[in-house]
C-alpha positions as CSV (number, residue, x, y, z in Angstrom):
1,M,0.0,0.0,0.0
2,W,1.2,3.5,-0.9
3,D,2.0,5.4,2.3
4,D,3.8,8.5,3.6
5,K,7.2,6.6,4.0
6,K,7.1,5.5,0.3
7,L,6.2,9.0,-0.8
8,A,9.0,10.5,1.3
9,K,11.5,8.1,-0.3
10,I,10.4,8.9,-3.8
11,R,10.5,12.6,-3.0
12,A,14.0,12.3,-1.7
13,K,15.1,10.7,-4.9
14,Y,13.2,12.7,-7.5
15,E,12.1,16.1,-6.1
16,G,14.1,19.0,-7.3
17,I,16.0,17.3,-10.1
18,S,15.8,18.0,-13.8
19,G,14.2,15.8,-16.4
20,G,17.7,14.9,-17.7
21,V,18.6,13.0,-14.5
22,V,17.8,9.4,-15.1
23,F,18.9,6.5,-12.9
24,D,18.3,3.3,-14.8
25,P,21.5,2.4,-16.7
26,T,19.7,1.8,-20.1
27,F,17.4,4.8,-19.7
28,K,20.5,6.9,-18.8
29,K,22.1,6.1,-22.2
30,V,19.0,7.5,-23.8
31,A,19.1,10.6,-21.6
32,E,22.7,11.3,-22.5
33,L,21.8,11.4,-26.1
34,Q,18.7,13.5,-25.6
35,F,19.7,16.1,-23.0
36,K,22.3,18.8,-23.1
37,D,23.5,20.8,-20.2
38,G,21.4,18.8,-17.7
39,A,17.9,19.9,-18.4
40,R,17.7,21.1,-22.0
41,R,16.4,18.5,-24.3
42,V,17.3,18.4,-28.0
43,W,14.5,19.8,-30.1
44,P,13.4,17.2,-32.7
45,W,12.5,19.9,-35.2
46,A,15.7,21.9,-34.9
47,N,18.8,21.8,-37.2
48,A,19.2,20.0,-40.5
49,A,17.2,16.8,-40.8
50,T,19.2,13.5,-41.0
51,L,18.2,9.8,-41.1
52,L,17.4,8.7,-37.6
53,G,18.7,12.0,-36.3
54,A,22.3,10.7,-36.8
55,P,25.3,13.0,-37.2
56,Y,25.8,14.2,-40.7
57,R,29.1,13.1,-42.3
58,P,29.1,13.8,-46.0
59,D,32.9,13.7,-45.8
60,A,33.0,10.0,-44.8
61,P,32.8,8.6,-48.4
62,D,35.9,10.5,-49.4
63,L,38.0,9.1,-46.5
64,P,39.9,5.9,-46.8
65,D,38.3,4.2,-43.8
66,F,34.9,5.8,-44.4
67,G,35.5,8.1,-41.4
68,G,35.8,5.1,-39.0
69,L,32.0,4.5,-39.1
70,D,30.5,1.2,-38.1
71,I,27.2,1.9,-39.9
72,A,26.5,4.3,-42.7
73,L,23.0,5.6,-43.4
74,I,22.7,6.4,-47.1
75,G,20.0,8.0,-49.2
76,V,19.6,6.6,-52.7
77,P,17.2,9.1,-54.5
78,M,16.7,7.2,-57.7
79,D,13.4,6.0,-59.2
80,L,14.1,5.4,-62.8
81,G,13.2,1.7,-62.4
82,V,9.5,2.1,-61.5
83,T,6.8,0.3,-63.5
84,N,3.9,2.3,-62.0
85,R,3.8,5.7,-60.2
86,A,7.1,7.6,-59.9
87,G,8.1,9.6,-56.9
88,S,10.3,7.5,-54.6
89,R,13.3,9.6,-55.6
90,L,12.0,11.9,-52.9
91,G,11.9,9.1,-50.3
92,P,15.2,9.8,-48.5
93,R,14.2,13.4,-48.0
94,A,10.8,12.4,-46.6
95,V,12.3,9.9,-44.2
96,R,14.9,12.4,-43.0
97,A,12.0,14.8,-42.2
98,I,10.4,12.4,-39.7
99,E,11.0,13.4,-36.1
100,R,11.2,11.5,-32.8
101,I,12.3,8.1,-34.1
102,G,14.4,6.4,-31.3
103,P,16.9,6.7,-29.7
104,Y,15.3,4.0,-27.5
105,E,13.8,0.7,-28.8
106,H,11.4,-0.1,-26.1
107,V,10.7,-3.7,-27.1
108,L,14.3,-4.7,-27.6
109,K,15.4,-2.4,-24.8
110,M,18.2,-1.0,-27.0
111,V,19.9,2.3,-27.4
112,P,21.6,1.5,-30.7
113,A,23.2,4.9,-31.4
114,A,25.0,4.7,-28.0
115,E,26.7,1.4,-29.1
116,V,28.2,2.2,-32.5
117,N,29.7,4.9,-34.6
118,V,26.8,5.8,-37.0
119,A,26.3,8.7,-39.4
120,D,24.1,9.9,-42.2
121,V,26.6,10.2,-45.1
122,G,24.2,11.9,-47.4
123,D,22.8,10.9,-50.7
124,L,24.7,8.7,-53.2
125,P,26.0,10.9,-56.0
126,F,24.8,9.9,-59.4
127,R,26.4,10.9,-62.7
128,S,23.1,11.1,-64.6
129,R,19.5,11.7,-63.7
130,F,18.5,10.1,-67.0
131,S,20.3,6.8,-67.3
132,L,19.1,3.9,-65.3
133,E,22.0,1.8,-66.3
134,S,24.7,4.3,-65.2
135,C,22.8,4.8,-61.9
136,H,23.2,1.2,-61.2
137,E,26.9,1.3,-62.0
138,D,27.2,4.1,-59.5
139,I,25.3,2.2,-56.8
140,E,27.4,-0.9,-57.2
141,A,30.7,1.1,-57.1
142,F,29.7,3.2,-54.1
143,Y,28.6,0.2,-52.0
144,K,31.7,-1.8,-52.9
145,K,33.6,1.0,-51.4
146,I,31.5,0.9,-48.3
147,V,31.9,-2.9,-47.9
148,A,35.6,-2.7,-48.5
149,A,35.9,-0.2,-45.6
150,G,34.2,-2.7,-43.3
151,V,31.1,-0.5,-42.9
152,L,27.6,-1.9,-42.7
153,P,25.2,0.0,-45.1
154,L,21.6,0.9,-44.3
155,S,19.9,2.7,-47.2
156,V,16.7,4.6,-48.0
157,G,15.5,4.5,-51.6
158,G,14.5,5.2,-54.2
159,D,12.8,2.3,-55.9
160,H,13.5,-1.3,-55.2
161,S,15.8,-1.8,-58.2
162,I,18.5,-0.2,-56.1
163,T,18.7,-3.4,-53.9
164,G,20.0,-5.5,-56.7
165,S,23.1,-3.4,-57.2
166,I,23.6,-3.1,-53.4
167,L,23.6,-6.9,-53.3
168,K,26.3,-7.0,-56.0
169,A,28.6,-5.3,-53.3
170,V,27.3,-6.9,-50.1
171,G,27.2,-10.4,-51.7
172,E,30.3,-10.1,-53.8
173,K,32.5,-12.5,-51.7
174,R,29.7,-15.0,-50.8
175,P,26.0,-15.0,-51.6
176,V,23.9,-13.7,-48.8
177,G,20.4,-14.7,-47.5
178,M,17.6,-12.1,-47.4
179,L,14.7,-11.2,-45.2
180,H,12.4,-9.5,-47.7
181,I,9.2,-7.8,-46.6
182,D,7.2,-6.7,-49.6
183,A,3.9,-6.9,-51.5
184,H,5.8,-8.3,-54.5
185,C,8.5,-10.9,-54.9
186,D,10.4,-8.8,-57.4
187,T,11.8,-11.8,-59.3
188,S,10.4,-11.2,-62.8
189,G,12.5,-11.0,-65.9
190,D,13.5,-8.1,-68.2
191,Y,10.9,-5.6,-69.1
192,E,11.0,-3.6,-72.4
193,G,14.7,-4.0,-72.7
194,S,15.6,-3.2,-69.1
195,K,17.1,-5.6,-66.5
196,F,17.2,-3.0,-63.8
197,H,13.5,-2.3,-63.1
198,H,12.1,-2.6,-59.6
199,G,10.1,-5.8,-60.4
200,G,13.2,-8.0,-61.0
201,P,16.2,-7.2,-58.7
202,F,16.2,-10.5,-56.9
203,R,16.1,-12.7,-60.0
204,K,19.1,-10.8,-61.2
205,A,20.8,-11.1,-57.8
206,V,20.4,-14.8,-57.8
207,L,21.7,-15.1,-61.4
208,D,24.6,-12.8,-60.5
209,G,25.5,-15.3,-57.7
210,V,25.1,-12.8,-54.9
211,L,21.8,-13.9,-53.4
212,D,21.1,-17.4,-52.0
213,P,17.5,-18.2,-52.9
214,E,17.3,-21.0,-50.4
215,R,18.2,-18.6,-47.7
216,T,15.6,-16.0,-48.8
217,I,12.2,-15.5,-47.2
218,Q,9.6,-13.1,-48.8
219,I,6.8,-12.0,-46.5
220,G,3.6,-10.1,-47.3
221,I,3.3,-11.1,-51.0
222,R,0.0,-10.5,-52.7
223,G,-1.8,-9.0,-55.7
224,G,-2.3,-9.6,-59.4
225,A,1.4,-9.9,-60.3
226,E,1.6,-13.4,-58.8
227,F,2.1,-14.8,-62.3
228,L,5.5,-13.0,-62.4
229,W,7.0,-14.7,-59.4
230,E,7.5,-18.3,-60.5
231,F,11.3,-17.7,-60.3
232,S,10.9,-17.4,-56.5
233,Y,9.2,-20.9,-56.3
234,E,11.6,-22.4,-58.9
235,T,14.7,-21.5,-57.0
236,G,13.4,-22.4,-53.5
237,M,12.7,-19.0,-52.0
238,T,10.2,-19.2,-49.1
239,V,7.1,-17.1,-49.9
240,I,4.6,-16.2,-47.3
241,H,1.5,-14.4,-48.7
242,A,-0.2,-11.6,-46.8
243,E,-3.4,-13.6,-46.5
244,E,-1.5,-16.4,-44.7
245,V,-0.2,-14.1,-42.0
246,T,-3.4,-14.2,-39.9
247,G,-3.7,-18.0,-40.0
248,L,0.0,-18.7,-39.4
249,G,0.5,-16.0,-36.7
250,I,3.6,-13.8,-36.4
251,S,5.4,-16.2,-34.0
252,A,5.2,-19.0,-36.5
253,I,6.5,-16.7,-39.3
254,I,9.4,-15.6,-37.1
255,E,10.3,-19.2,-36.4
256,K,10.1,-20.1,-40.1
257,A,12.3,-17.1,-41.0
258,K,14.9,-18.2,-38.4
259,Q,14.9,-21.7,-40.0
260,V,15.4,-20.3,-43.5
261,L,18.0,-17.7,-42.7
262,G,20.0,-19.5,-40.1
263,D,23.2,-17.8,-38.9
264,G,24.6,-16.9,-42.3
265,P,25.0,-13.4,-43.6
266,T,21.6,-11.8,-44.2
267,Y,20.4,-8.7,-45.9
268,V,17.1,-7.1,-44.8
269,S,15.0,-5.4,-47.5
270,F,11.7,-3.6,-46.6
271,D,9.4,-2.3,-49.3
272,V,6.9,0.1,-47.8
273,D,4.2,-1.3,-50.1
274,S,4.2,-4.5,-47.9
275,L,2.0,-2.4,-45.6
276,D,-1.6,-2.1,-46.4
277,P,-2.4,1.3,-48.1
278,A,-4.4,2.2,-45.0
279,F,-1.1,2.4,-43.2
280,A,1.1,3.5,-46.1
281,P,-0.6,5.2,-49.0
282,G,2.6,7.0,-50.1
283,T,4.1,4.4,-52.5
284,G,4.2,3.8,-56.2
285,T,2.5,0.3,-56.4
286,P,0.0,0.0,-53.5
287,E,-1.7,-3.4,-53.0
288,I,-4.8,-3.8,-50.9
289,G,-4.8,-6.4,-48.1
290,G,-1.3,-5.9,-46.7
291,L,0.5,-6.1,-43.4
292,T,0.0,-3.7,-40.5
293,S,2.8,-1.6,-39.3
294,R,2.7,-3.4,-35.9
295,E,3.0,-6.8,-37.7
296,V,6.1,-5.7,-39.5
297,L,7.7,-4.3,-36.4
298,E,6.9,-7.5,-34.5
299,I,8.6,-9.6,-37.2
300,L,11.7,-7.5,-37.2
301,R,12.0,-7.4,-33.4
302,G,11.5,-11.1,-33.3
303,L,14.3,-11.6,-35.7
304,N,16.8,-9.5,-33.8
305,G,19.9,-11.7,-33.7
306,L,20.2,-12.4,-37.4
307,N,23.6,-12.0,-38.9
308,V,22.6,-8.7,-40.6
309,V,25.2,-7.4,-43.2
310,G,23.0,-4.6,-44.6
311,G,19.5,-3.4,-45.2
312,D,17.2,-0.9,-46.9
313,V,13.8,0.7,-46.8
314,V,12.5,1.6,-50.3
315,E,9.5,2.9,-52.3
316,V,8.4,5.8,-50.1
317,A,6.8,8.3,-52.5
318,P,5.8,11.3,-50.4
319,Q,3.6,13.0,-52.9
320,Y,1.0,10.3,-52.3
321,D,1.5,10.5,-48.5
322,P,-0.6,13.5,-47.3
323,T,-0.3,12.6,-43.6
324,S,3.4,11.5,-43.7
325,N,2.3,8.2,-42.2
326,T,4.2,6.2,-44.9
327,A,7.4,8.0,-44.2
328,H,6.9,7.6,-40.5
329,A,6.4,3.9,-40.9
330,A,9.5,3.7,-43.1
331,A,11.6,5.6,-40.5
332,Q,10.6,3.4,-37.7
333,V,11.3,0.3,-39.8
334,L,14.8,1.7,-40.6
335,F,15.3,2.2,-36.9
336,D,14.5,-1.4,-36.1
337,I,16.8,-2.6,-38.9
338,F,19.4,-0.4,-37.3
339,C,18.9,-2.2,-34.0
340,M,19.2,-5.5,-35.7
341,S,22.5,-4.4,-37.4
342,V,23.9,-3.2,-34.1
343,T,23.1,-6.5,-32.5
344,A,24.8,-8.3,-35.4
345,L,27.9,-6.1,-35.2
346,Q,28.2,-6.7,-31.4
347,A,27.9,-10.5,-31.9
348,R,30.6,-10.5,-34.6
349,K,33.0,-8.5,-32.4
350,A,32.4,-10.8,-29.5
351,A,33.0,-14.0,-31.6
């Protein structure tokens, strides 16, 4: 029962101190990132916007060691590979504008930014705004430089075609597995003379020898493009349709993903159209009947511990996103992939 003695004890501890004084060790890490000069909290709307509020280091790509970063946050503002509505070239800008993501992950009880050297290194520089092919050459070259420096890349697109060329770098030395959350399998063939469109990066990645299809799980698949995805089934990818999620349950999906992905190197790719348009209208190819934002976060949190070697969030098109809910969901997913990446880096350092 609450009594005067308990009240006196709490008063003795908390009365007269500022909001920046926090006692729990984990919460204290958060406070140290959020408060300056004891009581002044960092304003979320102040200063230049960056991905996840990370420090801005546009100089890092020009340094031999990538500035000593553990994790680089990169914008990839290119959408020349879309087959429906354009606009995801503005995705990085929209995700940067989202406030109050992190720094505490309350389910995983993590403060990831306190554990690693992370920075937003800006947007990937492209030579041409017109040539899809040269854009993919630029992506591959840029990410090979990141990987060579031992830095883990987390990216915001841009359309989903970017992931194929990122995988050319991340999977260059050995094919990686993939946790892929999407409305579409993205394993179709060439369209109208192009092999780089956003509907086919993972067929190309398998054929390039950088993606292991038997260690790939695709979650949230649905819609009328099903006839394009036979490559997924042919090569042994595990496909979980959106309508299966309710029957299977999130716990079963998490366990299945662990079985498929194992402890090998794994790339995480999240297409915001995996979410139902009720949660994420701001995307180029929306599909009714999708996942909820809570389901996606539960899956990612349940898979913390995977051997993550990179990840991305793609297909945010802010001009179709009047409430900014789509960008907000994308930013939160990016934060949880960031947490997964930190856990993976810590495990590799401890091994």
